[in-house]
C-alpha positions as CSV (number, residue, x, y, z in Angstrom):
1,M,43.6,34.3,-28.8
2,N,40.0,33.7,-27.8
3,T,40.1,32.3,-24.3
4,L,37.0,30.1,-24.4
5,S,37.3,28.8,-27.9
6,T,40.9,27.8,-27.2
7,A,40.4,26.4,-23.8
8,I,37.6,23.9,-24.7
9,P,39.4,21.9,-27.5
10,L,42.6,22.0,-25.4
11,A,40.7,20.6,-22.4
12,I,39.2,17.8,-24.5
13,A,42.6,17.0,-26.0
14,Y,44.0,16.6,-22.5
15,L,41.1,14.3,-21.5
16,R,41.6,12.2,-24.6
17,E,45.3,11.9,-23.8
18,R,44.4,10.2,-20.5
19,L,41.5,8.2,-21.9
20,F,41.5,5.3,-19.4
21,A,41.5,7.6,-16.4
22,T,38.9,9.8,-18.0
23,L,36.6,6.8,-18.6
24,L,37.1,5.4,-15.2
25,N,36.2,8.7,-13.5
26,V,33.1,9.1,-15.7
27,L,32.0,5.5,-15.0
28,L,32.4,5.8,-11.2
29,L,30.5,9.1,-11.2
30,S,27.7,7.8,-13.4
31,L,27.2,4.6,-11.3
32,G,26.6,6.7,-8.2
33,I,24.2,9.0,-10.1
34,A,22.4,6.0,-11.7
35,T,21.9,4.3,-8.3
36,I,20.4,7.5,-6.8
37,V,18.2,8.2,-9.8
38,A,16.8,4.7,-10.0
39,L,15.9,4.8,-6.3
40,L,14.3,8.2,-6.7
41,L,12.2,7.1,-9.7
42,T,11.1,3.8,-8.1
43,L,10.3,5.2,-4.7
44,S,8.5,8.2,-6.1
45,Q,6.2,6.0,-8.3
46,V,5.6,3.5,-5.6
47,E,4.7,6.2,-3.1
48,T,2.5,8.0,-5.6
49,R,0.6,4.8,-6.6
50,M,0.2,3.7,-3.0
51,D,-1.2,7.1,-2.1
52,R,-3.5,7.0,-5.1
53,D,-4.8,3.5,-4.4
54,A,-5.4,4.1,-0.7
55,A,-7.1,7.5,-1.3
56,G,-10.5,7.6,0.2
57,I,-10.0,4.4,2.3
58,D,-9.8,5.2,6.0
59,L,-9.8,1.7,7.4
60,V,-9.8,-1.9,6.2
61,V,-11.6,-4.6,8.2
62,G,-10.6,-8.2,7.6
63,A,-9.6,-11.4,9.4
64,K,-7.0,-11.4,12.1
65,G,-3.4,-11.6,11.1
66,S,-0.8,-9.2,9.8
67,P,-2.3,-5.6,9.4
68,L,0.2,-4.9,6.6
69,Q,-0.8,-8.1,4.8
70,L,-4.4,-7.1,5.1
71,I,-3.6,-3.7,3.5
72,L,-1.4,-5.1,0.8
73,S,-4.0,-7.8,-0.2
74,S,-7.2,-5.7,0.1
75,V,-6.1,-2.2,-1.0
76,F,-3.1,-2.9,-3.3
77,Q,-3.9,-6.4,-4.4
78,V,-0.3,-7.7,-4.1
79,D,-0.5,-10.2,-1.2
80,I,-2.4,-13.2,0.0
81,P,-5.5,-12.3,2.1
82,T,-5.4,-13.0,5.9
83,G,-8.6,-15.0,5.6
84,N,-12.3,-14.4,5.4
85,I,-14.8,-12.8,7.8
86,P,-18.5,-13.6,8.3
87,L,-20.9,-11.6,6.1
88,A,-23.1,-11.0,9.2
89,A,-20.3,-9.4,11.0
90,A,-19.4,-7.2,8.0
91,E,-23.0,-6.1,7.7
92,R,-23.1,-5.1,11.4
93,I,-19.9,-3.0,10.9
94,S,-21.3,-1.4,7.8
95,A,-24.4,-0.3,9.7
96,E,-22.4,1.5,12.4
97,P,-23.1,5.2,12.6
98,A,-19.3,5.9,12.3
99,V,-19.3,4.3,8.8
100,R,-20.2,6.5,5.8
101,R,-19.5,3.8,3.2
102,A,-18.4,0.2,3.4
103,I,-17.2,-1.6,0.2
104,P,-17.1,-5.4,0.4
105,L,-14.3,-7.4,-1.2
106,A,-14.4,-11.1,-1.9
107,L,-11.1,-12.6,-3.2
108,G,-9.9,-16.0,-4.1
109,D,-9.8,-16.4,-7.8
110,S,-7.9,-15.1,-10.8
111,Y,-7.6,-15.3,-14.5
112,R,-4.1,-15.4,-16.0
113,S,-2.7,-14.0,-12.7
114,F,-5.2,-11.0,-12.8
115,R,-7.4,-11.1,-9.7
116,I,-11.1,-11.5,-9.9
117,V,-12.6,-9.3,-7.2
118,G,-16.2,-9.6,-5.9
119,T,-17.4,-6.1,-4.9
120,D,-20.1,-3.6,-5.7
121,H,-20.3,-0.5,-7.9
122,A,-19.1,1.8,-5.1
123,Y,-15.6,0.3,-5.7
124,L,-15.5,1.9,-9.1
125,D,-16.6,5.2,-7.6
126,L,-13.7,5.0,-5.2
127,Y,-11.2,5.0,-8.2
128,G,-13.2,7.0,-10.7
129,G,-13.8,4.0,-12.8
130,E,-15.7,4.6,-16.0
131,I,-16.9,2.1,-18.7
132,G,-14.9,2.4,-21.9
133,A,-16.8,-0.4,-23.7
134,G,-19.9,-2.3,-22.8
135,R,-21.6,-1.8,-19.5
136,L,-21.3,-2.5,-15.8
137,W,-22.1,-5.9,-14.3
138,E,-25.7,-6.4,-13.2
139,R,-26.2,-10.1,-12.8
140,P,-24.1,-12.9,-11.2
141,M,-21.2,-14.2,-13.4
142,E,-21.0,-10.9,-15.3
143,V,-17.6,-9.1,-15.0
144,V,-16.0,-5.9,-15.9
145,A,-12.3,-6.0,-16.8
146,G,-9.8,-3.2,-15.9
147,A,-8.0,-1.6,-18.8
148,E,-4.7,-3.3,-18.1
149,A,-6.3,-6.7,-17.3
150,A,-8.2,-6.5,-20.6
151,A,-5.2,-5.5,-22.6
152,R,-3.0,-8.2,-21.2
153,T,-5.5,-11.0,-21.4
154,G,-7.4,-10.1,-24.6
155,L,-10.8,-10.0,-22.7
156,A,-13.6,-8.2,-24.6
157,P,-17.3,-7.7,-24.1
158,G,-19.2,-10.8,-24.9
159,Q,-16.3,-13.2,-24.2
160,K,-16.6,-16.0,-21.6
161,F,-13.8,-17.4,-19.5
162,A,-13.2,-19.7,-16.5
163,G,-11.5,-18.4,-13.5
164,T,-8.7,-20.2,-11.7
165,H,-8.9,-21.0,-8.0
166,G,-6.2,-19.0,-6.2
167,L,-4.5,-15.7,-6.9
168,A,-1.9,-17.1,-9.3
169,D,-1.7,-19.4,-12.2
170,G,-1.7,-23.1,-11.6
171,G,-4.9,-23.6,-9.6
172,A,-7.9,-25.6,-10.5
173,T,-10.2,-24.0,-13.1
174,H,-13.8,-23.3,-12.4
175,A,-15.0,-24.6,-15.7
176,R,-18.6,-25.3,-14.5
177,Q,-19.2,-21.6,-13.8
178,P,-17.7,-19.4,-16.5
179,F,-17.7,-15.6,-16.3
180,E,-19.0,-13.4,-19.1
181,V,-17.3,-10.1,-19.8
182,V,-19.9,-7.3,-20.2
183,G,-17.6,-4.3,-20.0
184,I,-14.1,-2.8,-20.1
185,L,-13.0,0.1,-17.9
186,K,-11.2,3.1,-19.1
187,P,-7.7,3.5,-17.7
188,T,-7.7,5.0,-14.2
189,G,-4.0,4.8,-13.2
190,T,-5.0,2.9,-10.1
191,V,-5.2,-0.7,-8.9
192,A,-8.6,-1.0,-10.6
193,D,-6.8,-1.2,-14.0
194,R,-5.3,-4.6,-13.2
195,L,-8.5,-6.2,-11.7
196,I,-11.5,-8.2,-13.1
197,L,-14.5,-6.9,-11.1
198,T,-17.8,-8.6,-10.5
199,G,-20.5,-8.8,-7.8
200,V,-19.8,-10.7,-4.6
201,N,-22.7,-13.0,-5.5
202,S,-20.6,-14.3,-8.4
203,I,-17.7,-15.3,-6.2
204,W,-20.1,-17.1,-3.8
205,A,-21.8,-18.9,-6.8
206,V,-18.5,-20.1,-8.2
207,H,-17.2,-21.5,-4.9
208,A,-20.6,-23.0,-4.0
209,T,-20.6,-24.9,-7.4
210,A,-16.9,-25.9,-6.9
211,A,-17.6,-27.3,-3.4
212,H,-20.7,-29.1,-4.6
213,A,-18.8,-30.7,-7.5
214,A,-16.1,-31.9,-5.1
215,N,-18.7,-33.1,-2.6
216,D,-16.8,-31.2,0.1
217,P,-18.8,-28.3,1.5
218,D,-15.9,-27.6,4.0
219,D,-13.7,-26.6,1.1
220,N,-15.9,-23.7,0.2
221,P,-14.4,-20.3,1.4
222,H,-17.6,-18.5,0.4
223,P,-20.5,-20.9,1.4
224,A,-24.1,-20.3,0.7
225,G,-26.8,-19.5,3.3
226,E,-26.2,-17.9,6.7
227,D,-22.5,-18.7,6.6
228,K,-21.6,-16.5,3.7
229,Q,-18.2,-14.8,4.0
230,I,-16.3,-12.0,2.4
231,T,-12.6,-11.2,2.5
232,A,-12.5,-7.6,3.7
233,L,-14.4,-4.3,4.0
234,L,-13.0,-1.0,2.8
235,I,-14.3,1.7,5.2
236,Q,-14.8,5.4,4.8
237,Y,-15.6,7.2,8.1
238,A,-18.7,9.4,8.5
239,S,-16.6,11.7,10.6
240,P,-12.8,12.1,11.4
241,L,-13.7,11.6,15.0
242,A,-14.5,7.9,14.2
243,A,-10.7,7.2,13.9
244,A,-10.4,7.6,17.7
245,S,-12.5,4.7,18.8
246,F,-13.9,2.7,15.8
247,P,-10.8,0.6,15.1
248,Q,-10.6,-0.4,18.7
249,R,-14.2,-1.6,18.6
250,V,-13.6,-3.7,15.5
251,N,-10.4,-5.2,17.0
252,A,-12.4,-6.2,20.1
253,V,-14.6,-8.5,17.9
254,S,-13.3,-12.1,17.8
255,G,-11.7,-13.0,14.5
256,L,-11.7,-9.4,13.1
257,Q,-9.0,-6.8,12.8
258,A,-9.0,-3.2,11.6
259,A,-6.0,-1.7,9.8
260,S,-5.3,1.8,8.6
261,P,-3.8,2.1,5.2
262,A,-2.0,5.4,6.1
263,M,-0.4,3.9,9.2
264,E,0.7,0.7,7.5
265,I,2.1,2.5,4.5
266,A,4.1,4.7,6.9
267,R,5.3,1.6,8.7
268,L,6.3,-0.1,5.5
269,F,8.4,2.8,4.3
270,A,9.9,3.1,7.8
271,F,10.9,-0.5,7.6
272,L,12.4,-0.1,4.2
273,G,14.0,3.2,5.2
274,F,17.2,1.8,6.5
275,G,18.0,-0.2,3.3
276,I,17.1,2.8,1.1
277,T,19.3,5.1,3.2
278,A,22.1,2.6,3.0
279,L,21.9,2.5,-0.8
280,K,21.8,6.2,-1.1
281,L,24.8,6.5,1.2
282,F,26.7,3.9,-0.9
283,A,25.8,5.9,-4.1
284,T,26.9,9.1,-2.5
285,V,30.2,7.6,-1.5
286,M,30.7,6.4,-5.1
287,M,30.1,10.0,-6.3
288,L,32.6,11.4,-3.7
289,C,35.2,8.8,-4.8
290,A,34.6,9.9,-8.4
291,G,35.1,13.5,-7.3
292,L,38.3,12.6,-5.5
293,G,39.5,10.7,-8.6
294,I,38.9,13.8,-10.8
295,F,40.8,15.9,-8.3
296,I,43.8,13.5,-8.2
297,G,43.8,13.1,-12.0
298,L,43.8,16.8,-12.6
299,M,46.6,17.4,-10.1
300,N,48.7,14.6,-11.6
301,A,48.0,16.0,-15.1
302,L,49.1,19.5,-13.9
303,D,52.4,18.1,-12.7
304,D,52.9,16.2,-16.0
305,R,52.1,19.1,-18.2
306,R,54.1,21.9,-16.6
307,A,56.2,22.3,-19.8
308,D,53.1,22.3,-22.0
309,L,51.5,25.0,-19.8
310,A,54.7,27.1,-19.8
311,L,54.8,26.9,-23.6
312,L,51.2,28.0,-23.8
313,R,52.0,31.0,-21.6
314,V,55.0,31.9,-23.7
315,L,52.8,31.8,-26.8
316,G,50.4,34.3,-25.3
317,A,48.0,32.2,-23.3
318,T,46.8,34.1,-20.2
319,R,46.5,32.9,-16.7
320,G,42.8,32.9,-17.1
321,M,42.9,30.6,-20.1
322,V,45.1,28.1,-18.2
323,F,42.7,28.3,-15.3
324,L,39.7,27.8,-17.6
325,T,41.3,24.9,-19.4
326,I,41.7,22.8,-16.2
327,L,38.3,23.8,-14.9
328,I,36.7,22.8,-18.1
329,Q,38.3,19.3,-17.8
330,G,36.6,18.8,-14.4
331,F,33.3,20.1,-15.7
332,A,33.4,18.0,-18.8
333,L,34.0,14.8,-16.7
334,G,31.0,15.9,-14.6
335,V,28.7,16.4,-17.7
336,A,29.7,13.1,-19.2
337,G,29.1,11.3,-15.8
338,V,25.7,13.0,-15.5
339,I,24.6,12.0,-19.0
340,L,25.7,8.4,-18.6
341,G,24.4,8.2,-15.1
342,M,20.9,9.6,-16.0
343,L,20.7,7.1,-18.9
344,L,21.7,4.2,-16.7
345,G,19.4,5.3,-13.8
346,H,16.3,5.6,-16.0
347,A,17.2,2.3,-17.7
348,G,17.6,0.7,-14.3
349,A,14.2,2.0,-13.2
350,E,12.6,0.7,-16.4
351,W,14.2,-2.8,-15.7
352,I,12.9,-2.7,-12.1
353,G,9.5,-1.7,-13.4
354,Q,9.4,-4.6,-15.9
355,T,10.5,-7.1,-13.3
356,V,7.9,-5.9,-10.7
357,A,5.2,-5.8,-13.3
358,Q,5.7,-9.4,-14.2
359,A,5.8,-10.5,-10.5
360,H,3.1,-8.2,-9.0
361,R,1.3,-6.5,-11.9
362,V,2.4,-3.1,-10.6
363,Q,3.4,-0.7,-13.3
364,L,6.6,1.2,-12.8
365,T,8.6,3.0,-15.5
366,G,11.9,4.6,-16.2
367,M,10.2,6.9,-18.8
368,T,9.4,9.6,-16.3
369,W,11.0,12.4,-14.4
370,V,11.0,13.6,-10.8
371,N,12.2,17.0,-9.7
372,A,14.7,15.6,-7.2
373,E,16.8,14.6,-10.3
374,F,17.7,18.2,-10.7
375,Q,19.3,18.2,-7.3
376,V,21.3,15.1,-8.3
377,I,22.5,16.7,-11.5
378,G,23.4,19.9,-9.6
379,A,25.3,18.0,-6.9
380,A,27.3,16.0,-9.5
381,L,28.2,19.0,-11.6
382,G,29.1,21.0,-8.5
383,L,31.3,18.1,-7.3
384,A,33.1,17.9,-10.6
385,L,33.7,21.7,-10.6
386,A,34.9,21.7,-7.0
387,A,37.3,18.8,-7.9
388,G,38.8,20.9,-10.7
389,L,38.9,24.2,-8.8
390,F,42.1,23.8,-6.7
391,P,44.2,22.4,-9.6
392,A,43.0,25.2,-11.8
393,W,43.8,27.8,-9.1
394,R,47.2,26.3,-8.6
395,A,48.0,26.5,-12.3
396,Y,46.6,30.1,-12.4
397,R,49.0,31.2,-9.6
398,Q,52.2,29.7,-11.1
399,S,54.4,31.9,-13.3
400,V,56.3,30.6,-16.4
401,P,59.6,30.2,-14.5
402,E,57.8,28.3,-11.8
403,L,56.2,26.0,-14.3
404,L,59.6,25.4,-16.1
405,G,61.3,24.9,-12.8
406,G,59.1,22.0,-11.8
407,A,59.2,20.4,-15.2
């Protein structure tokens, strides 16, 4: 008889006979795989997007407060700014010999939860932004919408809208100073996709009008005249040597702080590292428990099927076929666990992406692949094979009289 063609259906029949135990082992293995895969997909995309959004930014200068908050709000646009800094101080910093380029940011308003950012055209250069429709802003109150912001809000060239005070829905609307959309950006795969960009003068004009209408000049975060303010400066060094002393000089100025995106990202991942490691350890334990369950199940099945195995040997089955039949059972459980685990892991990553996208406008997806998944698949299949190896070897060594004697 053909060893492989006989061993495969026989192994499947044995697994179906113990259906509940089979499903339980597959589920336990798949949950461990799914947890690891979802973590890998999420972390990989978050790290890639952070690196891409922070590329070309050596330093961020803003108001004193949390350095991480400054980076999250000014580079990644996912947090509340630490405050504003005087325009005069920002101009002095921009004129420093250590600075090759300084890009201003003025935050404070939004439209349907998409941030309206006052800046200059150099911000688009930073992210490779190109106009897909219309043109760049040239005058105050003209805006260019990122690809995602335009798609989600329906903004199009020629359309006018009123911004909302604050970085989320629910604030007062600046109806007296509507913006006009003059362009839509092509997708860049960066933070620029989910922003509405305009000149800094536009932000000042909106808040000056709002403060005048409220008869409360003190309520204006971007006042006119000599007291103009911005939220932050994105700095590119003229030389790598500037990193040694320039941040200290900025921090010495009252009310200002300098934060390095690279350092803060590293601190963030270090802070999250313990929780991520704990989740990976938990998932690994689940996989090991699944492997142990496969081992125990095959050993028990071997004891229960001594008479069946003896009959197979009498009918002409070789030791190799018996060995292969049991080994295939372990491998089949591993394959089923991998398939289900990969599906659950990618579905979990997609769910996380949808949840994060709604809360922070950050796009993550489960419809992608990372090379580390191959390692997870290999480890799971190796574990399943290892779990079936000893029971298969034990069956291989036993003779027909030994099998009948233990039946």
